[in-house]
N, C-alpha and C positions, 0 to 999 in steps of 0.2 A: 621899132623905129628904123626907117629907111635912111641910114646914115650915108651910105654910098650914093643914094639918089640925091640927097641934099648936097653932097660934095660935087656931084656932077652938075647940078643946076647952078651952083655958085661958080664953077669953072666955066660953064657955058656963058654966063653973064660977063665973064672977063674976056670973052671972044676967043677962047681956046677951042680948037676943033674937037668934036666928040670922039673921033677915033683915037686922038692922042690922049684924051682923058681916060679912055678905056685902057689903053696900054699902061699908063701911069698907075691906074687903080689896081692893076694886077700885082703891083709891087707894094702897094700901101697896106699896112696892117695896123689895126687898132689894138693898143694894149690897155690894161687896166692899172692905173697908178694908185698905189696905196700910200696914204699920208696920215700921220697922227692927228687926231682932232678933225675939225671940219664938219662934214655932214653926218648922216646916219652911219653908225658902225656897220661894217661888213665883215669884220674879223679883228684879229689882234696879234700883235707881236708878243712873243713870250707868254708868261703865265703858265697855268696848269691846263693840260688838255682834258677834254672829255673823251674817254676811250670806251669801246664796247666792254660790257661787263665780262670779266674774265681775261681780258687782254692785258698782257704785261707791258710795262713801259718799254718802248723800242730801245734796243741796245745793240752794241757790237761786242759780243762776248760779255765781259763784266764791265764794259764801259757804257753807261747810259748816255743816250743822245739827247741833248737839249732841244726843246721845242723852239724853233725859229719863228714860225708863223702858223696861224690857223685862219681859214676863211670859210664863210658861209656861202656856198656856191649859189644858193637861191637868192641871195641879196646882191650878188655882183651884177653889173650891167651885162647884157648879152652882146656878144660880138660875133658877127658872121665869120665863119671859117675857123672859129676857135671853139672846139667841142667840149667845153667844160661840162661836168655833170649838171643837170638842171637843178638839183637840190643836194642836200647832204653837206658834209664838212670835209675839207682837205686840210691835212695837218702835215707840216714839213719839219722833220727832225734832222739835225746835223750837228756833229761835233766838229766845228770848223777847223780847229788846230790839227786834229787828227786827220781830217779829210784832206787838208792841204798837204800833208806829208805822205798820204797813202792813196794811191789811185785805184784801189780795188772797189770802191763804192760802198764798202761795208759800214762806213761811218756816217751815212746819210740814208734817210728813209722817208718815203711819202706814204701816208695812210689816208684812205678814203673811208668815211663813216656815213653810210646812206641814212637818209631820213627814216625814222621809225625804228632805228636800232636802239636797243636799251643801253644807255651809257652811264658812266659814273665819272666824277672828277678824279683823275688818277692821283695817287699818292706819289710824290716825288721820291726817287731812290736816293737823292742827295741834293744838297742846296746848290751845288755848282751847276746843275742841269736846269735850273729855273731862272729864266731871264725876267726882267721887269715886264709886267703886263702893261701894254699900251694899246688902246682901241684905235682902229684905223678906219678911214672912210675911203671911197673910191672915186676916181675921175678918169676919163678916157684920154689917151695920148696917141699921137700918130707916130708910126715907125716906118722906116724905109731900110732896105738892105744897105750895108756899109758902102757899097760902090755908088749908091745914089744919094747918100747923105751930103749935106753941105759941110765942108771942112772948116776948121778954125785953127788957131795957132797951136792947139793941143792935139790935133789929129795928125799924127805922123804919116798915116796911110795917104791922106789927101795931099800932103806936101810931096810925098814920094811920087804919086801919079803926076802931079803938076810939073815936077822936075824931069820926068822921063821924056826923052825925044821919041818920036814915032818909031824910028828904027830900033830903039832899045826896048820897046814894048813886046811882050809875048803876043802870039797870034790871038789868044783869048782876050788879052787886055785891049788889043786893037778892035776886036769884035765888039766889046762893051762900049768903047768910045764911039765907034760908028753908030751903034744903036742909040746912044744918048743924043748925038748930034743930029742924026737923021730922023729918029722916031719920037724924040722928046725935046723939040726945040723950045718949048715953054716950061722946061723942067724947073727953073727958078720960081716961076709964078705958081706952079702946081705945088711945089714943096712948101712955099710960104703959105698958101691957102690951107693946106692940110694942117700945118702947125698952128695957124690962127684958129681953125675950128677945134682942134684937139691939142692944146698945149701939153708938152711932155715935161718931165723934170722931176717926177716923184722918185724918192729914194729906193722904192721897191716896186717892181712891175710884174704883172701877171699877163702872159701872152706876149705877142710881138715877136721880134726876131731873136733867135738864139744868140748868145754871146759868141763873138767872132773867135775868141781863143778856144772855146769849146768845140765849135764847128771845125776849126783848124785841126784840133786833135783827132776828132772823129774821121775827118777826111784823110789824115795821114795814116791812121790805122786801117781804114778801108782800102786805100791804095796798096799799102804794104801787104795786106791780107790777100788781095786779088793777085798781086805779083807772086806771092808764095804759093798760092793755089794753082797758078798757071792759067788763071782766067784772062789775064792780059799779059802782053810781052813785057819783059823787064824795061823799066823806064830809065833812060840815060840820066845821069846826074844833072846835066845841063838843061834838061827838059822837065825835071821834077817840079819846079815851082809853077810852071805853066799848067801841068796836069793837076797839081794840087789846087790851084785857083779854080779850075773848071769843076773839079769834084766838090769844092766848097760851094760853088754856085748852085750845083745840083742839090746838095744837101740842105740848103736853106729852104727849099720847097718841101722837103721831107720832114724836117725837124722844126719844132717851135719852142719858144721859151715857155716854161711852165711858171717859174718864178725866177726873177733875177734881181740882184742887189746892185745899186749904182756904185761906181768906184769912189772909195774914200781912202785917202792916204793913211798908212799906218793902221789899217784895219783889215780884217778878213771879210771877204764877200763870197757868197755862194750862188751859183747858177744851177737851177734844175731845168733840164731840157728833156723833151719827149717827142717821139714820132707822132705825127697827126693821127695815124690809124690806131696807135696804142691809146692815145687820149680819148678818141671817139669810142673805144671799147672799154674805157675806164680801167685800163691796165696801168694804173699809176705806179705799180711796182717796177715797171720798165723804165721809169724816168732815170736819167743819169744826172749826177751831181758833181760839180767841180768847184773847189774852193781855191780862191787866189788870195794872196796877201799883197796889198798895194803899198809898195815902198815909195817914199817921196823922191 
């Protein structure tokens, strides 16, 4: 299905110039929202996984990792630019409390089981690692990078940008503002059209933009590593934020969300992110997981 073509035709009917539609479309990503009930099942939250014969339940030492989610890749809608395997099953395991307290990544695991693999329903190593099984269906949602999203009263980043005077912005922030004003004058209409065609709001999404907090952490580690290795000059403290924003902007094109949970207060939520090239090569063991606890 030519979804981008349909979006382009709808935008042209609104009188928006084609070159502006193309620029906006470069930032537009479609994600797959998962919801309990609804249409045909494409996977399930919790339950017992089907693992390859002989494979042990994923664990970190003697700590078994609960199954968060399993999805049938062949049943998911295909999304351009998101190279999920064409078939087989992806299983996401995470001990959220442990992962929240430990940044080593050992308490999360992504397992890919290709079609044709001989599997068996795994025996749970303990009742605490089995969540309630809930079948889920899929629908598409539209996503934009954080700096192009429409803010509301809950989006502190948006209020921060609105309150900044031009002279208080970093050169990179000024560059983004100029880009939006000069090259995306119909941003509000394009954004509204995308969300009308593909409403978002599912509690769990596959694909789309990686969680900003995760990208921020990767960017900080990347810059610090380059400094330490002498690949770049030492960054003055006063210019660190500007360099960090620019690095985050670059990384959003390199990384993609594999699975992300929406924010829910007083609950853990885990984001799995992966580089585009690792996903295309089905190197799902390269995915990074970060678990947050949302306090009210």
